[in-house]
N, C-alpha and C positions, 0 to 999 in steps of 0.2 A: 728121551724125548719128553719135552714139556707138554702137559695136557693141553691140546687144542680143542676148541669148541666147534662143533658142527651143528648147524640148524637144518632140520629136514622138514620142509613144508609138504606135509602129506605122509603120515605114518600109517599107511594102509597095508595092503598085501605085499607091496614091494618095499615101502619105506621102513616098516617095522623090522623085517629081517636085516635090512641094511643098518639100521640103528643099533640093533643087538650086536652085529658083527663089529661095528665101530667101537662100541663100548668095550668089547673083549680086547680090542687093540689099544685101549687106553684113552680113547677120546671121550670128551664130555659131550653129550648129545642132548640137544633141545629138539622136541618133536611136536608137530601140530596135528590136530584132528579137528573135524568140524562137529564131532559128536561128544557131548559131555560124558556119555556112558563109557567112552574109551579112555578117559583120563587116568583112571586107576590102573588099567592095564599098562599104560605107558610108564607110570610111576613105578609099578612093580618090576618092570624091565630095566629100571635105572635111568629112564629118559625123563628129562625135565619137560612136563607137558604144558601145552598151550592150546586154547581153543582159538582157531583163526579161520576166517572165511575171506574169499575173494569174490565179492558179490556185487559188482565187479571190483569195488574198492576193498583194500586190505583193511579188515576190521576184526576185533576180538580182543583177547587177553594180551595186552601189552605188546603189540606188534614190533615196536622199536626195540624192546628188550629181547624179543625172539631173534631179531636180526643182528644182535650184538654177538657176532661169532666170526671166526676166521673163514669159515666155509658155509655156503648155503647150497643145499640140494633141493631143487624144485621137483616135486614128484606128485603131481595130481593130474588126472585126466580131464579133458574138456567135458562139460556137462552136455547132455543130450537136449538140445534146444534148437528151435528153428533159426535163431540168429547167432548161432555158435561162432561163426567166423568173426563177426564184429565183437561179440561178447568176450571171447577168449583173448583177443587183442587188448581189449579194455582191462581184463584181469592182469595181463602181463605189464601193461603200461602203469597200472596202479602199483604193482610190485616194484617195477623199476624206479618209480618216484620214491617209494619208501626206502629202497636201497641207497639212493643218493644221500639220505640222511643217516646212514649207518656205516660202521667200519667195514662191512662186508661188501667189497666191490666186485662186480662181475668181471671175471677174467676169461672164462671159457664157457661154451654152451655145447650141449649135446642133446640130440633128439633121436628117438627110434623112428625107423621108417614106418609108413602107414602099415598097419597090421589088420588083416582080414581073417578072422577065425574060420576054420574049416566047417 
């Protein structure tokens, strides 16, 4: 298998273990965080780190370069805000606009059902 690149938007509690598993399988992984203090941890794990924010526009360290991959995994929760319904739509609209300029074209979507903790 030729090394394919996977970009994970959101290397937090779910994205980081996924990135590590993909690296073990031979993938090249780019990972984003919103916090500069997490960059070294990503590098240590073999992940090419990026600081990216969707606020609601996609901004940060070279978003176009981050999106240069065969696969993009979007893995970030909505913020807790009073206008979340509109804001989250704006975040994804911004991401879709950025994707139209990248080689990574959306082909499938997946979402977890609403989760209410006990």
